C-alpha positions in Angstrom: 7.4 -13.6 6.5 8.4 -10.6 4.4 8.0 -11.1 0.7 9.7 -8.6 -1.6 10.0 -8.1 -5.3 13.4 -7.0 -6.3 15.9 -6.4 -9.2 19.2 -8.2 -8.9 22.1 -8.4 -11.4 20.5 -11.3 -13.3 16.9 -10.0 -13.5 13.8 -9.5 -11.3 12.5 -12.0 -8.8 10.4 -12.4 -5.7 12.3 -13.1 -2.5 12.0 -13.6 1.3 13.6 -10.8 3.3 15.6 -12.4 6.1 17.0 -10.8 9.2 15.9 -8.9 12.3 12.3 -7.9 12.5 12.6 -5.3 15.3 10.9 -1.9 15.1 14.1 -0.1 14.1 14.1 -2.0 10.8 10.5 -2.5 10.0 8.9 0.7 11.3 11.4 3.5 10.7 12.1 5.4 7.5 15.8 5.4 8.4 16.0 1.9 9.8 19.3 0.1 9.2 18.8 -2.5 6.4 22.4 -3.5 6.2 21.9 -6.7 8.2 19.0 -8.0 6.0 19.4 -10.4 3.1 16.9 -11.4 0.5 16.5 -15.1 -0.5 15.2 -15.6 -4.0 11.9 -17.5 -4.4 12.2 -20.0 -7.2 8.9 -19.1 -8.8 6.2 -17.0 -7.1 4.8 -16.4 -3.6 1.3 -17.8 -4.3 1.4 -21.3 -2.8 4.2 -23.2 -1.2 7.3 -21.2 -1.3 10.5 -22.8 -2.6 13.8 -20.9 -2.5 16.3 -21.0 -5.4 19.3 -21.0 -3.1 20.5 -17.6 -4.3 20.8 -14.7 -1.7 21.8 -11.1 -1.8 22.5 -8.4 0.8 19.4 -6.2 0.7 21.5 -3.0 0.1 22.9 -4.7 -3.1 19.5 -5.1 -4.8 16.7 -2.7 -5.7 13.4 -3.1 -4.1 10.5 -2.8 -6.5 6.7 -2.6 -5.9 6.1 -5.9 -4.1 3.3 -6.9 -6.4 1.9 -5.9 -9.8 -1.9 -6.3 -9.4 -4.5 -6.7 -12.1 -6.5 -4.1 -10.2 -6.4 -1.9 -7.1 -9.7 -1.5 -5.3 -9.7 1.6 -3.1 -12.1 2.3 -0.2 -13.0 5.9 0.4 -13.9 7.6 3.7 -13.3 4.6 5.8 -12.1 6.6 8.9 -14.7 8.8 10.5 -12.3 11.7 11.0 -11.3 11.6 7.3 -14.9 11.6 6.2 -15.4 14.7 8.4 -12.4 16.5 7.0 -13.8 15.8 3.5 -17.1 17.4 4.6 -19.4 14.5 4.7 -20.9 11.9 7.1 -19.4 8.5 7.5 -20.8 6.1 4.8 -23.0 3.3 5.8 -21.4 0.9 3.3 -17.9 0.8 1.9 -17.3 3.4 -0.9 -15.4 1.6 -3.7 -13.3 3.0 -6.5 -10.6 1.6 -8.8 -7.0 2.6 -9.5 -5.3 1.3 -12.6 -2.3 -1.1 -12.4 -0.3 1.6 -14.2 -0.5 3.8 -11.1 1.7 1.4 -9.1 5.3 2.4 -8.2 7.7 1.0 -5.7 9.8 2.3 -2.8 12.2 5.0 -3.8 10.3 5.7 -7.1 9.1 9.3 -7.7 5.5 10.4 -7.4 5.1 12.6 -10.5 2.8 15.6 -10.2 0.6 16.2 -13.3 0.9 19.6 -14.8 -2.9 20.1 -14.8 -3.3 19.4 -11.1 -3.2 22.2 -8.6 -3.3 20.1 -5.4 -2.0 16.5 -5.0 -2.5 14.9 -1.6 -0.8 12.1 0.3 -3.1 9.4 1.8 -1.4 6.8 4.0 -3.1 3.4 4.0 -2.8 -0.2 4.9 -3.0 -2.3 1.7 -4.3 -5.9 1.5 -2.6 -8.2 -1.0 -4.9 -11.1 -2.1 -3.4 -14.6 -2.1 -6.0 -16.6 -4.1 -9.0 -16.3 -6.4 -11.8 -14.9 -4.3 -15.5 -14.6 -5.1 -18.4 -14.2 -2.7 -16.3 -15.0 0.3 -18.1 -14.7 3.7 -16.6 -12.3 6.2 -15.6 -15.1 8.6 -13.3 -16.7 5.9 -12.1 -13.5 4.3 -8.7 -13.1 6.1 -7.7 -16.7 5.0 -7.7 -15.5 1.4 -5.0 -12.9 2.0 -1.3 -13.3 1.1 -0.3 -10.4 3.3 -0.2 -6.7 3.8 1.9 -3.7 2.7 2.1 0.1 2.9 0.3 2.2 0.4 -0.1 5.9 -0.5 -3.4 6.5 -2.3 -2.1 9.7 -4.0 -5.0 12.0 -5.1 -5.3 15.1 -7.2 -7.8 16.7 -4.9 -8.8 19.6 -7.2 -9.6 17.1 -10.0 -11.6 14.9 -7.6 -13.7 17.9 -6.6 -14.1 19.1 -10.2 -15.1 15.8 -11.7 -17.5 14.6 -9.1 -16.0 11.1 -9.4 -12.5 9.8 -8.7 -11.0 8.0 -11.7 -8.9 10.9 -13.1 -7.9 12.2 -9.6 -6.6 8.8 -8.4 -5.6 7.2 -11.6 -2.5 9.1 -12.8 0.7 7.2 -13.4 2.7 6.9 -10.1 -0.4 7.6 -7.9 -0.2 4.2 -6.1 3.1 3.7 -4.3 3.3 0.2 -2.6 6.0 -1.4 -0.5 8.6 -1.9 0.8 7.5 -5.6 1.0 4.5 -7.8 1.9 4.2 -9.0 5.5 2.3 -12.3 5.7 2.2 -12.6 9.5 0.3 -9.5 10.3 -3.0 -9.1 12.3 -4.6 -6.2 10.6 -7.2 -5.4 13.2 -5.3 -2.8 15.4 -2.1 -1.5 13.9 -0.8 2.1 13.5 -0.8 3.9 10.2 1.1 7.2 9.8 2.4 9.6 7.2 5.3 12.0 7.3 5.9 14.8 4.8 9.5 16.1 4.8 9.9 14.5 8.2 6.8 16.2 9.7 4.1 13.9 11.1 0.9 14.5 9.1 -1.3 11.5 9.6 -1.5 9.0 12.5 -4.3 6.6 13.4 -5.0 2.9 14.0 -6.9 0.3 11.9 -9.1 -0.4 14.9 -10.8 2.9 13.9 -11.7 1.7 10.4 -15.4 2.1 9.9 -15.4 -1.2 7.9 -12.7 -3.6 9.0 -10.4 -5.6 6.7 -12.5 -8.8 6.7 -15.6 -6.8 5.9 -13.9 -5.1 3.0 -12.6 -8.3 1.4 -16.1 -9.9 1.7 -17.8 -6.8 0.3 -15.5 -6.3 -2.6 -15.6 -10.0 -3.5 -19.4 -9.9 -3.8 -19.0 -7.3 -6.5 -15.9 -8.5 -8.4 -13.6 -11.5 -8.5 -10.4 -10.8 -6.8 -7.3 -12.4 -8.3 -4.0 -13.4 -6.6 -2.0 -10.2 -6.2 -4.9 -7.8 -6.4 -4.8 -5.0 -3.8 -7.4 -3.5 -1.6 -6.6 -0.1 -0.1 -8.4 0.1 3.2 -8.8 3.9 3.6 -6.9 6.8 5.0 -7.2 8.7 8.3 -7.5 12.4 8.8 -4.6 14.7 8.0 -4.3 14.4 4.2 -2.6 17.3 2.7 -0.8 18.6 -0.4 2.6 17.6 -1.6 5.0 19.8 -3.6 7.8 18.9 -6.0 11.0 18.4 -4.1 9.3 16.9 -1.0 9.6 13.4 0.4 6.7 11.5 1.7 6.8 8.4 3.9 4.1 6.0 4.9 4.7 3.7 7.9 2.5 0.8 8.9 3.2 -0.9 12.2 4.6 -4.4 11.8 5.4 -3.9 8.1 7.8 -1.0 7.5 8.1 2.3 5.8 7.5 3.3 2.2 9.3 6.4 1.1 8.9 8.3 -2.2 10.2 11.6 -3.5 7.8 14.0 -5.1 8.7 15.4 -8.5 7.0 17.4 -11.3 6.1 15.3 -14.3 
């Protein structure tokens, strides 16, 4: 099931995206969405889903960030090749950081480059969206606590990250956490492709089977540090190939089985 958050003529709602789920729609930046509809969810997607009966053609509504989390927990250096390109060994334990909820934007929204940043990089990632309150969950039960998965771009001001020695400023700017286009609830996260294109050129490509710490391990690890609430997001890490974006560019993150998240890049 694909769960979207969208703006329609009467307001904002969650909805179920209905229609073909072939690769041309879900895994391509230029997939034809004209045959898709979105059925409004009466309340929220946490628990049994009831539809209101109202439907729109997907091109007639505006897709928003599929969730507004209380917090985004990022995982750094979770692919060996990315750890190497950052100049360090793979970490023995997950490296955690936080991004503020104000960093979240949706599909089609602009990533805004701060005037005091000299290099701002794209980082394509699989994002986990939590479905329930989670604390101290064992690894073997971790995936059962997930609502679904979406595409994410962990945008990073690389020069600020290197200058500060910690990551809050570099990863916390407004617009530095694009999410979307929707949440896929029926995904097996263990071996799917993650890729990024900048102005149509492939920059990143890998598979989640190469994660140093897999999704279940990450959920368990994070939940032993902090309580995860419904809608909270875990960013699972980015593969090698990160690189700078410039104003006027377009960046797309595609996750196999979910779809493509595309954002323009603009100066603030």
